[in-house]
N, C-alpha and C positions, 0 to 999 in steps of 0.2 A: 480476553476471560469468556466472553457471551457466546463469542462463537461456536466452539466445539460442542451447546448446549440446545444451538438454535434447532438444526436440524431434526434432533430430538422432541424439542418440544413443539416445534410445526407440526409433527406428524400426532406428537398428542392431541392435537384440536384440530384433526382432521386432513392437517395439509399436507401429508407423505409424497404427492403428487408434484408439487410446489418447493420441492427443496431449492432447483436452481435459481430461483426467484430469490431466495436470503443475501444473493450475494449481486447477483445482479439490480434486483432493485435499490439497493445502495449504493452500489459504486454508479448508477443510472442518475441520481440525484448529483452525487458527488461531482459528477461529470456536469452540469446541466450547469450548476452554481459556478466552477472553477472562472469561466469567462467574468461574471460577478467580483466573487473575491480576487483574480487578478487586478481587475481595476482598481476597485476598493483598494487594494493595499497598495496600487499607485497612486491613487487619493486622497483619500481620507487616514491612512495608516496602516501600518502591521500591525500594534496591538488591537486596532479596536474589531479586524478582520480576525484572529487567531482568538479575541473573547466571545465573538459570534459562533462560531463552532463550536467553544466548549457548553455554550449555553444551551444551545441545540441538542447536545450530546448529554447532558445533564436530565433535563426534560423528558425527551425521547425516554430516557433511560426509566425514568419513574412511572412511564406510562405504559410498557410491554405489560405487568402483569394487572392492567386493568383492560384489556384486547385480550378477549379468548375467545374468539371469529378471524379464522384462517386471512378474511380480507383486509379487519381490521388489524392483525397481526403484521402483512405485507406495507399494507399503509405507513404505518411505524417505522418499518425497514427501509421507505422512500424518504422518508422525512430527517430519519436518521445517516443519511449521507450526506445529506448539509453542513454535518459538524465536520467531515473529511473532507468537504470540497472548501471549507475554511481557513480552517488554523492551518495546515499543514503549506498552505500557500502562505499566510502571512510569517510562518518562523523561516520555512524559509528563504522569504526575500530579508525578515533581519537578520537572520546569520548571513546572507550573502552581504550585504550591507556592512557590516563589522569585522570579517574576516580580512587579514591580507588576502592580495591574487592570487601570490605564490602557494597558501596554504589552502586552498577551498577542497580540494581531494579530502587531506585529513582532516578538516575543520567536519566535512559533511560524513566520513567518516565515523568524527566523536559524534557528532547528533544523530546519524543511524543506532551506535552502539548505545546510546541511552534508550531510544527508542526501542530499541532487541530486548535489553531486560525487561521491559514494560510487557514487550510482545512474548517475550522469553514464561516470567511470572505468571502472565494472566491467565493462559492456558489453563497451565499446569492448579492453578488456585482456582482457576471456577469450575475445572474438573472437580475439584475436591471437594469443592463448599458445592456443590450440583449432588453428589452422591452423598452428602451428608446431609443438608438439612431442604434440598430441595432447588428447583430456578428461579423460585420470586426472590429470594433472598441473595441471590446472585444481581438480580438485575439492579437493588437498592445501593446493593457495594459497590457495580460500578456507576451510578451514578452519583457516590459521595466520592470515589475515587476523580471522578472527571471533575469536580468542583474543585479538589484540592488544588488545580494547574490554576484556580484563578486567583489565587495568593502570591502564584509565580508572576502571572502574567499584570496583578497590580504594579508591580515594584520596578517593572522595566521601563526603561526613558525608551520613548518615541525615535526611530531612526529616519524614517522619512523628512529628508528637509524642508518640504513645504510642504507643510498638512494643510489640505482642505477643511469645511465643512462641508457634512453630507449635505448631498442634494438630490431631488427627485431623478436631474439630469443624470448622475450618478450609474442611476442603474437602468439608466437604455445604453442599447449597446449598438454603437456602428459596427458595419461589415467588416474594417478593419483592426476591432477591438477584442475580436472571438480569440482569434486564433494569430502567434507568432510566426510569422513565417522562418526566420533563423535560426530558429530551434527542431525544423519540423526532421533530421537527421537522427538525432538521440529521441525524440519523439516516437520516431518507428519503430527502431529499436526496440523503445521501451514493451510495443502494446507487444510485438511475440514474443519476448520477453517473461513478462509478466502474466500470458497467455495461462503459463500450468499454474500460478498463484491462486486465481482463480476456480481454477479444478480443486486443488488442493483443500483451499476451504471450502468445498462444496462438499468433497467426494470422503475424504481421507478420516472423516469422524464414521460415515457407515463400513470405508474399508478398515480401520481399524479394528471397531468392532468386530465385523468378519473375520477377522486373526487373533480374534481371542483378547483383545487390549482392553482392559476393562474404563481403564483413563483416555476419555477420548481427542483429549489433550495434550498426550505423550508426544505424537508425532511434533506437533508445533513446537512444543517447549524444548525439543532435543532440536530442529534444524535452526531455531532460534538462538539458542545455545552455540551450536556450530558456526552460525553467521558473528557473534561477537568475537570468536579468535582473530578474525580475518577482517575486516571492516574498517578498523583504521591502518592495518599492515596495506590493505590495499589500495585506501588514500591516499596515504603517501605512496607511494610504488605509482599511480597514476599523475601525482604531481612531478615526480621524475622521470618517467620513462615513457608516458603522455596516455588520456582516457584510452587510444582504442587496444593497444596492445593485453591491459588489464580487460576492457568487455568482452574480448577474442576469448583468453582463457573462464571468464564467469559464464558464458554461453557456451561454451562446450561442457564445461564440466555441468552446465544445468541438463545437459544431452545426455549425460553418463548418469545422473542423479535419475532424470525418469524413467530410463530403462533399468535401473535399478528397482525403482518401485514398482514396474509394470513387471517385471521379474518377481517381486514379491510373495514367500510363499508362505513368512515365520516374521517373528516380532523383530527375531535381531536383522534379517534381509532390510524391511521395512524400517527398521530407524538408520542402517546402512546409509540406504536412501537419504534421510533425513540430515545427516550429519551434512553429505556430499552438497542435499539443496540447500543448506544454509549455507555452506561453500559459497554457490553460485551465488543466492541471494545479497550475501556479505562484500562480496567483490563489486556485483552489478547493481547495488541502487544509489552506495552513494557517490561513483563515479558517475552514472548519468548523471545524478542532481549538478556535480560539476562540472561533467561537460555542457549542462542547458546555462550553467552560469557564464563558462566563459565565451559561449556564442552570444550572450544579450546586450541590450544595454542597456546602461544602468538606469533610466530613466522607463523603460519599460520591464523593467523585472519581474516586477508582479504578472502581467502578462506571459510573462516566458514562462513562468514557471507554472503558471497556471496551465499551459499548452502542455508543458510536461505531465501533470498531474491528469489533464483530459486522457491525453495517449494511456496512462497508467488503469483509468477507472475505464477507460474503452478496453482494455488487453483483460484486463481481470473478468470484467462484467460478461464478455465474449467468454469465457473461459468456465466461467459459473452455468452461463445458459446452455453451453454447448455441455456441459459434463451431467448437467441435468437430465439433458435430453437426450445423450447416447448411454447413461447409465439404463434411465428408467426402470430404477431398483431391482435391476437384474444384475446377481455376484458375477455373472460372465463377461460384463463388458468391461469390468474393473479396472483391466489389464488393458485394451483397446482405450480408453480414453487416457493412458497415462501412455502410450506410443503414442498417441496424435501430441502430445504436450511434448513428447524429444522432440519429433518435427518442427513444431513452430521455435522451439530454442534453435532446432537448428540453422532452422531461417533468420534466424537475427544472426547466428555466425558468420553466414556468407552473406550477410546485408555490410557488415562490418569490411570484410576486403573491400567494396565499392567504396568506401568514404574516405575520401581526402582526409591523408593526416594532417591535422592541424598545425601550423606555424606556434614556434616556442610563445610567441608575444601573443597569440591569442589564448593561449593556457594565461599567460598572468595578467591580461590588459582587461578583455572582454569588453569596452568602452565603445 
């Protein structure tokens, strides 16, 4: 909801040279918190980890209007990332606990479908609210909507069989507790796949304005809605035909999408790129999550998913930083950064040809 308006808001308080940090700082703190959220999800439970992320989101959203300096804003962006560092780790582990092995891809498609509904409505509604009432009401509404999820979590039953009470030792990480080696393959593919997402989040609001599109959230709404149409189908396809074939189709589509955006010189062409990008994201995300769960051990499921999300934040953060440096508020650099995105998606596509095809019992077991 707030992302499309953040570049303009940062510029309004004198931080136009720091737009790349809007996403980069958020993803940095999310990545740093992932090993802790993964360990805590495996120790104290999935629900407490989810609740922690929601509370951070609510508090930070309420503080945004109070921070009117560039340094204060960037500090809040860093803190805000802890919400993403915790809630998705807990929710993905929770879902993995309750879904039959043979329906993982479909389940992840359904979960991401609902996430996409929020991501589709958020930018469009946020852009409308900011246009009519300004940015401050947007921050307060964001906090209120985040708070509503607490009501849902309150009624869930914990799925971790042997739940421990929180201890100080849970906050200390051993060398082997940071990353789960079993899921390195999907994590590396993910880094190259989501590099473009960091660029899109950072650059598309300015690019939309450059093309004369008043609602800077329109691209986000279009690509997210497009992803809705394919997520469940892609999940089912990955259950039936395997994760790798679906991911090859996803990354190749992403290459075409980024090339379309790079050459866009009109609203129609930009939104065509948004549709293609939505298809690629809709195939990519649930399939990579299901693949990660396939490769993980049940007792380290939180750690495995945290590793995947660390890769997610690393890819998005690198994309956001690179886009800020390369774009440098010069309109002639728009195409260059999207060409680079096409290249990183192409690297992900090539890597998938070197991944051994999983055995069927790996797709349906993961023990």
